[in-house]
N, C-alpha and C positions, 0 to 999 in steps of 0.2 A: 564258584566267585559270588561273594554274599556283599548286600546293600546295604547303604544306612538309612536302614528305615523310621527307624525311631530315637528320641535319646530320652533317655529314663535320668531323674535328680531324685534324691533324695532315698532311695529306697528302704533303706532302714528307718525312716522316720516314725515317728508314735501314732500319729494322728491316722484316726477313722479315716479321715476322705482321703480322695485320691484324688487327685489334679489331671485333670485332661486336655488337649490343646490337638485337636484333629486337623485342624490347618496351619497348623504354624508355621511354615516353611511354602517359599515360593520355586524353594530348588529342582529343579530338571536332572536327573540321572543322565550322566554323559551315552548312555543306551539309547534313551531314548530323542531321536533326532540330534544326536550328536549335542544334546545338551540345551537344547534348543526347540521351541515348541512353533516357532515361526510365526511370533505375533509379538509387536514392538513391545521395549520395555517398559513404555509408562504403561503397557495393557498389565504386563507381566506385575507392575509394581501395585494394581488394584486389586479391589474384592476379589473377581473373579479368581484369580490365582493362588491366594490366599489370604487368611485372616488376617489384616492389618493391625499391629498391636497387640495377639491378645498368646502372641509366645512371651511376651517381657511382662505382661499380665500374671500369667498362666506361673510363670519364675516366680514371682516375687509376690503372688498369692498361697504356692507352695510354702515357700519361706516364710509368712508369718501365720500359718495355720501346721508349722512343723510338719506338714506331708509330703510325701512323696507327691511326682508328678510323671509324664508320658506327653512325648510331643511328639508329632509325626514329624519327618523329615524330606517330603516329598510335594510337589505345590498337587494341589487338591486338580488341577489338570491333567496332570497325568492319569490319578487315577482316584476318587475321592473315600477316604476311609472312613465317610460318612455316609454310606448309602449301602444298602446290602447288596453282594455281589450279584444277584438278579435283577438290580434295578439301572434302568435304560438308564439314567443318568451319573449313572458311576462315573462313563466316559464320557466327558463333556466334547461334543464337537459343536456346540457355540455357546455362550452363555455372555448375557447383557449387551448384544449385538455384538459383541467381537468373534469371528469364526477362530475356530483351533485348527492351522493347518495342521498340526502333525496327528489330530486324531481322527481327521475330517473321512482319512480309508482306511483307517485300525479297524485291521479284519481281528474274527474272534481270538484268531491266536495269539494275538498284539494285546488286544485285552487279556486273555489270559497269562502274558509273560508277565504284564504289570502285575496283576493279581497276585502272583506267585513269589514275585519278588519284591513287593513293597506291601500292599494289602495284607495278604497274613500273618507275614513276622506282623508286622505291627499290630493284629489283634491276639496275637497269639504273645507277643510281651504285654499289653494292654492286659490281656484276661490274668498272665501270671501277675501280674502288680496286685491288679481287682481281689483275688484270690487269697493275698499275703493273710489277711485276718478274715475268720469270720462274719462280721459288724460292717465293713467296708458300707463307705457312703463313697458316693462318686458326685464330683463335683466338673462339667461341663462346660468351657472357656470357649469361648466363639465371640467375631465381632462381626457387626451389620454395617455397610455405606449406608453414609445419612441421606444417599439418594439414589436410586434404580437412573438408568440414561429413559427420557420419558419419564418418567414418573414424579409424585408429589413427592416433596420434602419428607423425609420422615422423624418425628419431634423428638421422641424416643433416647433417654439419657442410656437406661437400662433394659435389656427385655428379660424373661423372664418365660421360658417356652416347655412343655409340659403335653404328653399325652393326655388326653380326657381320663383315660383307667388308672392316672397314680396321679395326682395332684400331692399328695399326702404333706413334699416341704414348699413345692410352686408355691400355692395359696399363698400360703405362713410366710412366703418372703416376697412373693411379688407386694403383701399389704406392708408388709417388712419397711420395704425400700421405700412406698409413696411416703411411708410416716417418716421417712429418711429427707423428702423433700425431694424428693428424685421423679423423673418423669418415666412411667415405670407403664412399659407394654404389659398386657396382659393376653399373652401367645401371641404377640404381634410383634416386629413386622410376619410373623407366618407363624402356624399349630409347628408346636414341638415335637407332633404325633406322625412320624415316620418309619413304617415296617422298615426294620432291618439295618436302620442307622441304630450307629455304635450307642445311643442309650437304650434303646429297645437289644441290641445283642446284651449286653455289658449290666445294668440297669432291672432294665424289667423281665426282660426271659429267667434273670439270676434272683428277683425281688429282692434287689439293693436299692435301698433310700437314696433319693438322686435330685441333684439339680442342673437346671441347664441354663447358664446366665451368657447373657450377650451384651457386649459394650457398643455404645455408638463408636464406629472406629477414630473420629476425629478426635474424640475426648482423650485415646489412649495412644495416639500417631507414636507418640516421642515417650523416650523414659519417666520422665517425670508425671506425665498422663500415668504412666501404665504405676507405677508406685503409690499416684495421690487415690488412684483409687482399689488399688490392691490392699491400702491402710484403712481403704473405707467399707471394701466391702466385708474382708475380713472378720472381724468379731459380729457383724450382719450378721452370718452364714454357720457360723460357730452357734450364736443366739439361735438359730433359728433351728436349727438340728437339735440342742438342747432340748427346748421347749416340746420339741417333736415327740419325744418319747420314745423316738425311734431303732 
């Protein structure tokens, strides 16, 4: 049996850019807990299950850049494609105050089953798209919640995350976003350095130029916001890459 682990669009588009969305959906395959992780529907609608608004933004941005895109088709709570295979947070049992019953007693065999049926097919397809041309640049799209439970509100509209050892596009992108008047996080609300994550695997290890962009999810929760921010981001992204000489 094959699983629907990902969706690709615009595979033949000519842009250098590949737009990716690791946390595109909150779908739970029916072979995991009968399609139910055992948490409330309102929790499945939160950032803990997927990046709210990121899929629509990814599709709109890919269209404007005439670029291909790949989007995951399983919840990050089933298995997180933006983690290394040996990362302890690959399969979350507790996230932002919510216990995940279907994961609480998941053993090594269950973890491996999810890796083989979802995680690896996604990354295989991701790498195949990235390898379609030698000068691919990757733009990873994510969203973040305006406030974690019990924490201070997050003021940023846009966040640019990056590892300290490759800020070639990130630093100019931070400056470009601030010049646009957007409240921009520079490696905030968290760092972009995570060994084994998607950027590390497909960008850093392959020496591909990359951006990791996060939008505050209340700004892109509906199609109008997604289209607006795609319109805003596309020319800035293009300019930063062109001016980098990479």
